C-alpha positions in Angstrom: 62.6 -24.7 -199.3 62.6 -23.6 -196.0 65.7 -20.7 -194.3 67.4 -24.0 -192.5 67.3 -25.4 -196.0 68.5 -23.6 -197.9 71.4 -22.7 -194.9 72.4 -26.5 -194.9 72.3 -27.3 -198.7 74.9 -23.7 -198.9 76.8 -26.0 -196.3 77.4 -28.5 -198.0 77.8 -27.3 -201.8 80.5 -24.5 -199.6 81.9 -28.0 -198.4 82.2 -29.2 -202.3 83.6 -25.5 -202.9 85.0 -23.8 -200.1 86.4 -20.8 -202.0 83.2 -19.9 -204.2 83.0 -16.6 -202.7 79.3 -16.3 -204.2 78.2 -19.2 -201.9 79.7 -17.7 -199.0 78.2 -14.9 -199.7 74.5 -16.6 -200.2 75.0 -18.0 -196.7 75.7 -14.9 -195.0 73.0 -12.6 -196.3 70.6 -15.8 -195.0 72.1 -15.2 -191.7 71.2 -11.4 -192.5 68.0 -12.5 -193.5 66.6 -13.8 -190.4 67.8 -11.2 -188.6 71.3 -13.4 -186.9 73.3 -10.3 -187.9 75.9 -11.7 -185.3 76.2 -14.7 -187.7 76.1 -13.5 -190.4 79.2 -11.2 -189.6 80.9 -13.9 -189.0 80.0 -14.9 -191.9 81.1 -12.6 -194.0 84.4 -12.1 -192.0 85.1 -15.8 -192.7 84.4 -15.1 -196.6 87.0 -12.5 -195.9 89.6 -14.8 -195.0 89.0 -16.9 -197.6 88.4 -14.6 -200.3 89.5 -11.5 -199.3 88.9 -10.0 -202.6 85.2 -9.7 -202.6 84.1 -7.0 -201.8 80.2 -7.3 -201.5 81.7 -8.9 -198.3 82.7 -5.5 -196.3 80.1 -4.0 -197.2 77.1 -6.3 -196.2 79.3 -6.9 -192.9 79.4 -3.7 -192.0 75.7 -3.2 -192.5 75.6 -6.4 -190.3 77.8 -4.9 -187.2 76.7 -1.0 -187.8 73.1 -2.9 -186.4 74.7 -4.7 -183.6 76.0 -0.8 -183.0 79.7 -2.1 -183.3 80.3 0.4 -185.5 84.5 0.9 -184.6 84.9 -2.6 -185.7 82.5 -1.5 -189.2 84.4 1.7 -189.5 87.7 -0.8 -190.1 85.9 -3.2 -192.3 85.4 0.0 -194.2 88.1 1.4 -194.5 90.1 -2.1 -194.7 87.0 -3.2 -197.6 87.4 0.7 -200.0 90.2 0.4 -201.6 90.0 -3.4 -202.0 87.2 -2.1 -204.0 88.7 0.2 -205.7 91.9 -2.1 -206.8 88.9 -4.1 -208.7 87.4 -1.3 -210.1 84.4 -2.1 -209.0 83.9 2.4 -208.0 80.2 1.7 -207.4 80.7 -0.3 -204.6 83.8 1.4 -202.6 81.2 4.5 -203.5 78.9 2.4 -201.3 81.3 2.1 -198.5 82.3 5.3 -198.4 79.2 6.6 -198.0 78.2 4.4 -195.2 81.7 4.9 -193.7 80.4 9.1 -193.5 77.0 8.4 -192.1 79.5 6.0 -189.7 81.2 9.0 -188.9 78.6 11.4 -188.1 76.7 9.1 -186.5 
């Protein structure tokens, strides 16, 4: 299956299950893997609007923003996402986002 076919399949699945965070996350990651960080960010932000309590979306969106040199936006997303992860009891995600935020503060 090509990347384009995977994206089309995910889009069709999302149409059937629009609030499934893992489907939306997988689609956003397809764009990130293809090097289309701008579209990945758009898809992560859409995921966050639909399912705001999904910590991986904040982390990966911030990483894509970092690659796009949109550091201020990346920091803002991390500041928003860290408490989401903490509230869910996801210390691993909160820690990764905190580390990324600290590295962005140094740059």
